[in-house]
N, C-alpha and C positions, 0 to 999 in steps of 0.2 A: 335448284335450277329453275329460272323462270321460263315462260313459254318462248320468249324471243330468243334467248340464248340457246335454248334447246333446239329450236328450229334452225337457227344459224349453224349449229353444230351438225345437225342431221343433213343440212344442205351441202356441207363440205364433202360428204361421201360421194364418190363417183358412181358407185353401184349399190342399189338397195337389194340386199340378200335376205333370206329368211332369218339368218342369224342376226343381222343388223336390225331387222324389224323387231325381233324379240328383245334385243337390248334397248331399242328405242321405246318400246311399249313399257318396259320396266322403268324407264327414266321419266315417263310422263308424270308430271305432278298430279296430285289428287285433285279432282274436280267434283263439283256438285251441280246438279241441275237446279236452276233457280226459277225458271219460268218457261211456260209453253204458250205460244200464241197461234191462233188460226186466222187465216185471211181468205176472203173471197176475191178472186181475180175479176177483172171486167168481163161481163158476159159469161158467168160461171156455167159449167155443165151441170144440169140438174140430176143426172143419173149417178147414183151412189157408186156403182162399180166402174164409172169413168170419172170419178171426182177429181177436179183440179183445184180443190181447196189447198192452199199453201200453209204448211205447218213449220214453225220455227221452235227449236229447243235451245234455250239459252243456258249458259253455265257461268259459274263465278270465275272462270279462267278467261273470260272474254271471248270464248269460242261459241259460235252459234251454228247449230246444224239445221239444214233445210230439208223438209220432206214434202210429200204431197198425197192427199187422199183424205177419206173420212168426211165427217160432218160434225157440226158443233156438239150435238148430243152424243155421238159415238166416240168422239175424241176425248171429251172431258174426263170420264172416269179413268181411262187408261193413262191419260196425261198426268192425272193426279197421283198415280202410282210412281211416277218418275221424280216428282219434286223431292229434292234433298238427297237423291241417289247419285252414285258415281256413274257417269255415262259410259265408262270403259267396259262395264260388265253387261254387254249387249245381250248375250244369251240368257243370263239370269233375269234381266229386265223383261225380256220377251216372255219368259215363262211366267213371271209375276203378273204381267198385264193380262195374259191369257187365262191364268188360273185363279186369280185372287177374288173373283166375284161369284163363286159357287157354280153358276151356270157357265159352261164353256162358251167362248165367243162364237157367235154366228157369223155369217158372211159380212154383214155390215160392220160389226165391231172388229172383225179380223182385218178389214180394209183400213180401219182407223189405226189399229196396232201397226199395220204395215207402214202407214205414213210416218208414225213416230219412229219406227225402226229405221227407215231411210235417213231420218235426221240424226239418229245415233251413229250410224255408219259414216255420215258426213262429218260429224264431230271427230270420230276416230281418225279419218283421213286427214282432216285439217290439223289435228293435234300432232300427227306424225309428219305432216308436210308432204304427203304423197297421195295419189289417187286410190280410190277404193279397190280398183282392180289389182293393184299391187298387193294390197292386204289379203286378197283372196287367192294369191298364187301367181298373178300375172296373166296377161292376155295370151290366148293361143291362136288368135286370128288377126289379120291385118286390118280388117274392118268387119262390120256386121251387115250382112246382106238383108235387103228389104223387099217388101211388097207394098204397093201403094193402095190405100183403101178408099180414098176420097176423090181420086182423079185430079188432084191439085198438081198438075204438070203443065209446064209451058206448052201452049198450043192446043190443049184440050178444051173443048167447048161443050156445053150441056147437050147440044143436039147431036153430038157425034155418036156413032154406033160403036158396038163392042170391038169390031175389027180395028177401027181407027185408034181407039183408046189403047188397045193392047199394043199396037205397033209403036205408038208414042211412048208408052211406058217402057218398053224395051230400049228404045233409043235414048231415054233419059237415064239409063244405067241400072234400073231395078232388075232384080233377079227374077221376079215373078209378077205377072199381071193377075189380079184377083178381082172378081166381080160377084154380085149377088145373083142367085138363080132366079130368073124371071121376076126381078124386082118390080113391084107395083107401088103406086102412091099409097100412103098410110090411110087407114080408116076406110078401106074399100074391100070389096069381096076378093078373096084369094082362093081360087079353085085349084087345089093342089094337083089333082089328076090331069086337069086340063093343061096346067103349066108344064108338067113333066112331059107331056106330048110334044112340047116345043123346046124342051130343055136342050136337046142335042143340037138344034139349030144355033142357039146362042153359043154353046161351047165350041161348035165348029168354027164360028167366027173368031172366038178367042184363040183357037189353035192357029188359024190362018194369020191372025194379027201378030202373034209372037214368033211365028215361023217354026220350021222343023226343029230347030235346036233351042227355041225359047221355052219358057215355062208359064203355065197359067193354072189358076186355082178357082174353085167355085164354092160359094157359101150357100148352103141350103137353109141357113137362118133358123134351124130347128122347126121348120114349118111342116116337116114330113113325118108321118107315122112310119113305123118300121117297114111295112110292105111297100110304101111309096119310096122310101129311102133306098130300098134294095133295087126297085125298078129304076130309079133315077141314076144310081151308081152304074148299073148295068148298061144303061143307055149311052153313057159317055166314056166307058172303059177304053174303047179303041182310040180315043183322042188323047189318052195319056195325061190326065191332070196331075199336077204336082201334089195336090191333095183336095179332098172334099171336106169342107169345113162344117162343123155342127150339123151332121146329117139327121139327128133325131133330137127330141126334146131333152133338156138337161135333166128333168126329173126321171127320165127313162135311161139315162146313160148306163148305169150299172147293169141293167137287165138287157137292154137292146143293143148296145155297142158290141158286146161279145158275140151276139148272134149275127149282127151285120158283118163283123169282121170275118166270120166263117163263110159268109155267103157271097161277098163281093171281092173284087180284085183291084180296087183303087185305094191309094193311101188315104187314111182318115185322120182328121185333126179335130180335137174337141176340148172344151173346158174353159172357155173364156168367162163363163158366169160362175165358175166354181170357186171354192174357198181355200183349201189347204192340201197338204200332202196326203192326208188320209183319204181325201176324196179321190185322188189320182192313183193311189197305191196299187189297187187290184188291177185297174185297167192297164197300167204300165207293166206290172209283173206278168200279166197274161197276154201282153201284146195286142190288146183289143183296140188300141189306137197307135198310129205311127208318129203322131206329133201331139205333144201336150201344149195346150193353149194357156198355161198358167202365166200370170202377169203380176206386175207390181202396181200398186201396193196390195192388190186383192188377196194374194196368198198369205199375207202377213209380213211382207217386207223381204229384204235381202236375206235375213237370217233363215227364213223358210224357203226362199227361192233356191238357195244353194243346196238345201236338202232334197228338194224336188229334182234339181239338176243332177245330183249324185244318183238318185233313183233312176232317172232317165239314162244316164251314162251306163249304169249297171246292166240295163236291159236293152241298150242300143235303140232307144227311142229319142226322137228329135224334139226340139222345143220351138214353137211358133207363138210367142207371147202376144196377147191381145194388147192394143194400145190403150193408154189412159191419158195422162197429161204429160207435158214436156219434161217436168222434173223427174217423174217416174220413168220416162223414156231414157233420160240421162243415166238414171240408176240401173236400168236394164242393160245399157251398153257396158257399164262398169262390171256388173256381175256376170252377165251371160257372155261377154267376150272372153271369160275364163272357162267357159263350158266347152269341152272338146268334141261334143257331138254335133249333129246337124242343127243349124240355127237359122231361122228366118224371122225377122222382126217386121211387125206391122207399123207403117209410118204414114201420117197424113198431114205433116206440118210444112211441107215444101212450099215456099213462097210466103209463109206466115212468120211474123215476128211478134214478140211479147214484150210490151213496155216494161213489165216488172222483172224480166229476165234478160238483162243486157248481155250476159254470157250464159250459154246453156248447151246447145247441141252442136256437134261438129258434123255437118251434113255436106256431102259433095257427090255429085254425079250418081244419085240413087243409092248412096251408102252412108252409114253412120260410122264414125271413127272414134275409137278411144282416144283420150287425151291425157296429158300429164298434170293437169290442174289438181290441186289437193281436194280430197273428199270426193263428192259427186261431180265436181268441176262446174258447179252452177253458182252464179252470182245473182243476188236478189236485191231489187229495189222495192221497198214496201210502199212507196208513196202512191202508186196507182191502185193499191189494194185497199180493201175494206176489212178492218179487223172485226171478227165475229166472236172471238173467245180469247180469254186470258186466264191461265191457270197458274196460280202461285202457291196454293196450299195443298198439302198431301191429302189424298182421298183415303180415309180409313173406315168410314161408316159402312158396315156390312161388307167389308172387304178384309180378308185375312189370308195369311200364307202359312202353310205348314212345311216343315223341313225334315228330311231324313237325317240320321245321325251324322252323316258326313257334310251336311249343310246344303245339299241339293234340294230343290223344291219338289214337293209332292202335292197331292190334291187334298182339299178339305171337304 
């Protein structure tokens, strides 16, 4: 069966069920990954953990998967492990990319593995002619609620105060207005204790702007030591924030967040700079945070995000993913629209378009909607992009994989 006749047959079905998907997966012809390319978009984001590098994974079946994240040097070794492999075995490929190089992947390479993983899921959806969210069990929500992080809302101007921005955010349909605690220009002095003295004033403006029934959140930006974080949270407790974001430094999360959770009574969200499920495991199990800020592709892709989601569901912890690029945001809608727990996504693309993404996000009235387009639901035009890497040969030098007797991967 060729791809065209297979997809035509799948499209004849009126309902996609788990049984029909299992049958369809079994009917997919064998494929091999032939090439991986990486592209820089116009005005690329220089921060690795917000990388908008575009990744394509090509197959000999004519199906190309689209991902986002990583950098040339972090993508190349893991991409080389994909060449010649069947893209259908996503979990096995993830394990190989993560384990084949002796040293386990750090945050930068995990981000690159995540970009490739997005493309593999995109291939799977395109091969089956259905969106990724259907492959993950289907959506459980009509839309994904959002908070706006950049103030890109009609009517907002730079000189506006917090109260006015908060009011316009609510009127635009967002669930939560979020702002940075006592934000100051970069490369200037930041006196934490002085800023906390005025923290309640700003948060009171946010509460007034959203109204009694509206929601607001504040980002401490990891600028506070534990003692200052405790004081700051206590100052604003009566104003009922939706959450306090990144109240202490990432390096101190494992030791300080459990202490902070015991001492304050505001919801806590943390983890936008972290890497994988092992980082979050203890904090979620012990309820040291109320919202996990895991995101794509940083955690290692959809494959890993769904494991984090299962961990959060088990312990009744919500997910507030950090934003990265538009393709990763489309992937977040696909995978986290299937998460039954509390979800709030960060969004800052309103009013922006991307020449290289003629089709990408379904945004309306402060919300992101799942769609029925195959794969991640993204269409790519590479003409505005600059190619920075092309991988066509397998990477085997100083890379090796060991297997258990049953064929599953173990460490070397």
